[in-house]
C-alpha positions in Angstrom: 4.7 96.7 110.0 3.0 94.0 112.0 5.1 92.5 114.8 5.1 89.0 116.3 4.2 88.6 119.9 7.8 88.0 120.8 8.9 91.2 119.1 6.1 93.2 120.8 7.4 92.0 124.1 10.9 93.1 123.1 9.6 96.5 122.2 7.9 96.7 125.6 11.1 95.6 127.4 13.7 97.7 125.6 11.7 100.6 124.0 13.5 99.8 120.7 12.1 98.8 117.4 13.6 99.1 113.9 12.0 101.6 111.4 11.2 99.2 108.6 11.3 95.6 107.4 12.2 94.4 103.9 11.6 90.6 103.7 14.1 89.3 106.2 16.0 92.6 106.6 15.2 94.9 109.5 16.3 98.5 108.9 17.1 101.2 111.4 17.5 104.8 110.1 19.4 107.4 112.1 19.6 111.0 111.1 22.6 113.2 111.8 24.2 110.8 114.3 27.5 112.4 115.3 28.4 110.8 118.6 30.0 107.4 119.2 27.7 106.9 122.2 24.6 107.1 120.0 26.1 104.8 117.4 26.8 102.2 120.1 23.2 102.5 121.3 21.9 101.9 117.8 24.2 98.9 117.2 23.1 97.4 120.6 19.4 97.9 119.9 19.8 96.2 116.5 21.7 93.4 118.1 18.9 92.8 120.6 16.5 92.7 117.8 18.5 90.2 115.7 19.0 88.0 118.8 15.2 87.8 119.0 15.0 87.1 115.2 17.7 84.5 114.5 16.8 84.1 110.8 16.8 87.8 110.0 19.4 90.4 109.1 19.8 94.0 110.3 21.0 97.2 108.6 21.8 100.5 110.3 21.6 103.4 107.9 23.4 106.6 109.1 21.9 109.6 107.2 24.1 112.8 107.0 26.4 111.5 109.8 29.8 113.1 110.6 31.0 109.7 111.9 33.9 108.7 109.6 34.3 105.2 108.2 37.6 105.0 110.2 35.7 105.7 113.4 33.0 103.2 112.4 35.6 100.5 111.8 37.0 101.1 115.3 33.6 100.7 116.8 33.0 97.6 114.7 36.2 96.0 116.1 34.9 96.7 119.6 31.5 95.2 118.7 33.4 92.0 117.5 34.8 91.6 120.9 31.4 92.1 122.6 28.6 90.7 120.5 28.1 87.1 119.5 29.5 86.3 116.1 26.3 84.7 114.9 24.6 88.1 115.5 27.3 90.4 114.2 27.6 88.5 110.9 24.0 89.4 110.2 24.5 93.1 110.8 25.7 95.8 108.4 26.1 99.6 108.5 25.6 102.0 105.6 26.1 105.7 105.1 23.6 107.8 103.2 24.1 111.4 101.9 22.3 113.2 99.1 20.5 109.9 98.2 23.8 108.1 97.7 24.6 105.0 99.8 28.0 103.6 100.9 28.1 100.1 102.5 24.8 98.6 101.3 25.0 94.8 101.1 25.3 94.1 97.3 22.8 91.2 97.3 19.8 93.4 98.3 19.4 94.7 94.7 17.7 97.7 93.1 14.2 97.0 94.5 15.5 97.3 98.0 17.3 100.5 97.2 13.9 102.0 96.0 12.2 100.8 99.2 15.0 102.2 101.3 14.7 105.6 99.6 11.1 105.7 100.5 11.8 104.6 104.1 14.4 107.3 104.6 12.0 109.9 103.1 9.2 108.8 105.3 11.2 108.9 108.5 12.5 112.3 107.6 9.1 113.8 106.7 7.5 112.5 109.9 9.7 114.8 111.8 11.8 112.1 113.5 9.0 110.6 115.6 11.3 109.4 118.3 12.3 113.1 119.0 8.6 113.9 119.3 8.2 111.0 121.7 11.0 112.3 123.9 9.7 115.8 123.7 6.4 114.6 125.0 8.2 112.8 127.8 10.0 116.0 128.7 6.8 118.0 128.8 5.0 115.4 131.0 8.0 115.5 133.4 8.0 119.3 133.3 4.3 119.4 134.4 4.9 116.7 137.0 8.0 118.3 138.6 6.3 121.8 138.9 3.0 120.4 140.0 1.1 121.8 137.0 -1.6 119.0 137.1 -3.2 117.1 134.3 -3.2 118.2 130.7 -5.2 117.5 127.5 -3.9 115.8 124.4 -4.6 119.0 122.5 -2.4 121.0 124.8 0.4 118.4 124.4 0.0 118.7 120.6 0.4 122.5 120.6 3.2 122.5 123.2 5.3 119.8 121.4 4.2 120.7 117.8 3.1 117.2 116.7 0.0 115.4 115.5 -2.7 113.7 117.6 -1.6 110.1 116.5 1.9 110.9 117.7 0.6 112.0 121.1 -1.7 109.0 121.4 1.1 106.6 120.5 3.5 108.1 123.0 0.9 108.1 125.8 0.3 104.4 125.2 4.0 103.8 125.8 3.7 105.6 129.1 0.5 103.8 130.1 1.9 102.2 133.2 3.1 105.5 134.6 0.1 107.6 133.6 -2.9 108.7 135.5 -5.9 109.1 133.2 -8.7 111.3 134.4 -12.4 111.0 133.5 -12.2 114.1 131.3 -9.4 112.5 129.3 -6.7 114.6 130.7 -3.5 112.9 131.7 -0.5 113.3 134.1 2.4 111.2 135.4 1.8 109.1 138.5 5.6 109.0 139.2 9.0 109.6 137.7 9.3 107.1 134.8 12.8 105.8 135.4 13.0 103.4 132.5 11.9 105.9 129.9 14.2 108.5 131.5 17.2 106.2 131.2 16.4 105.7 127.5 16.2 109.5 127.0 19.6 109.9 128.7 21.1 107.4 126.3 20.1 109.5 123.2 20.0 113.0 124.8 23.0 114.3 122.8 21.3 113.4 119.6 17.8 114.4 120.5 19.0 117.8 121.7 21.7 118.3 119.1 24.3 119.1 121.8 27.2 121.3 120.7 30.3 121.9 122.8 32.6 124.8 122.6 36.2 124.9 123.8 38.6 127.8 124.3 41.5 128.1 121.8 43.2 131.2 123.2 44.8 129.6 126.2 43.0 132.2 128.4 39.5 130.9 128.7 36.7 133.1 130.1 34.9 131.8 133.1 31.3 130.6 132.8 30.3 133.5 135.0 31.9 135.9 132.5 30.1 134.3 129.6 26.9 134.6 131.6 27.4 138.3 132.1 27.9 138.7 128.3 24.8 136.7 127.6 22.8 139.2 129.7 23.8 142.0 127.4 22.7 140.0 124.3 19.0 139.7 125.5 18.5 136.9 123.0 14.8 135.9 123.2 15.3 132.3 122.2 18.2 131.5 124.7 17.7 130.3 128.2 20.2 129.3 131.0 20.2 125.7 132.1 22.8 123.4 133.8 24.1 124.2 137.2 23.1 127.9 137.0 19.5 127.0 136.0 19.3 124.3 138.6 20.3 126.8 141.3 17.5 129.1 140.1 14.9 126.4 140.8 16.5 125.0 143.9 18.9 127.6 145.6 19.9 125.1 148.3 21.2 122.5 145.9 24.6 121.1 146.8 26.5 122.5 143.8 29.9 124.0 144.2 31.1 126.4 141.6 30.0 126.7 137.9 31.9 124.1 135.9 30.5 125.3 132.6 27.6 127.3 131.1 24.8 125.3 129.6 22.4 127.1 127.3 19.1 125.9 125.8 18.4 127.4 122.3 14.8 127.3 121.1 15.0 126.5 117.4 12.7 124.5 115.2 14.5 125.3 111.9 16.8 122.7 110.4 19.6 125.2 110.0 20.7 126.6 113.4 22.4 130.0 113.8 25.1 129.9 116.5 26.8 133.1 115.5 25.9 134.6 118.9 28.7 132.4 120.4 31.3 134.7 118.9 29.7 137.6 120.8 30.1 135.7 124.0 33.8 134.9 123.3 35.5 134.9 119.8 38.0 132.3 121.1 35.4 129.6 121.5 35.3 126.9 118.8 33.2 123.8 118.4 34.8 120.7 119.7 33.8 117.0 119.1 36.0 115.7 121.9 34.0 114.9 125.0 37.3 114.8 127.1 38.2 118.4 126.2 37.1 121.1 128.7 34.1 122.9 127.2 33.1 126.1 129.1 30.1 126.5 126.9 27.6 123.8 125.9 24.5 124.5 123.8 21.4 122.2 123.6 18.5 122.7 121.1 14.9 122.7 122.2 12.9 121.7 119.2 9.3 121.6 120.6 6.8 124.3 119.5 6.7 126.0 123.0 10.1 126.5 124.7 8.7 126.5 128.3 11.4 128.9 129.2 10.8 130.9 132.4 11.3 134.7 132.2 14.1 136.0 134.4 15.7 139.4 135.2 18.5 141.3 133.7 18.1 140.0 130.2 18.1 136.3 131.1 15.6 133.4 130.7 15.7 130.1 132.6 15.5 126.7 130.8 12.8 124.5 132.2 13.8 122.1 135.0 13.8 119.0 132.8 16.4 120.6 130.5 18.5 121.6 133.6 18.2 118.0 134.8 19.4 116.6 131.5 22.3 119.1 131.6 23.4 117.8 135.1 23.4 114.2 133.9 25.3 115.2 130.7 27.8 117.0 132.8 28.2 113.8 134.9 26.8 115.4 138.1 24.8 112.3 138.8 24.4 112.7 142.6 23.4 116.4 142.2 20.9 115.4 139.5 19.3 112.9 141.9 19.2 115.6 144.6 17.7 118.0 142.1 14.8 115.7 141.3 14.1 114.8 144.9 13.9 118.5 145.8 10.6 119.0 143.9 7.4 118.4 145.9 6.1 115.7 143.4 9.2 113.6 144.0 9.0 114.1 147.8 5.4 112.8 147.7 6.5 109.8 145.7 9.1 108.8 148.2 7.1 109.6 151.3 
């Protein structure tokens, strides 16, 4: 897909580009999008693109999404109040499940349907390249925060579990914030705020965040859940969030433990969360972000977890996962303090 100079500038400015183009139709494919926040981000990105391409149309395809048509209609009404009519009238959203589509514009025809099948298949088989991009960002930040120094592309490939072209393409996007050494190793010069903001916008989707609420009326405290976790000695689970942040920075200004954030290292498509019942049988998955959730689980999909061994049957999630957890828990000031407590950030602001 060759982009015009104007579209290339838009990609540079926003970090967004659709996944494919069929004549005058730009198509964005999103897999397993379950949160309204991620739906809004996709609609806004597509709206930016169509504003830059006034003679084109845009189609957002939600593959295996749990967002209902009713919820989509509610978001569409909000979009009508926000976006310009001449942009919104050129946008459409379709659902895809088991190679069946609902909501495709009728005028696109069978040839488009065949092309769309191939696009969805390609995006699926390439392992969701945006997730690989953000995994590379997390690893670069991990090395920067902990002062690990420069790394090779091969090491990034093995740590993330992706191909060399994916690493090379991602590093080009970080070019302005990268320090390239004469031996071809790379490291971050500074904290990349723009790319970090984009990761925060899609972190629920990238990390497949799952929240658990108590249904008994007598919820266990996060500390109680943590004690039970110690007895499980689960090799693929690490503690993040407030507890993990305190591990890395004991003097951090964090009062109490509002919830227990866990990082689960899992590369399989099907995720086994049965261990939650061992922590507390009363915990049940909730989709409501306004409902108190004493337990929140985030998936780590890269090849190497980067978990840090602890004591007493615990492991610690890496500091980047802890930082994402603080942001996701709306502890913004504490997240900023957490970043600034690392030597690399102190040198940056010195």
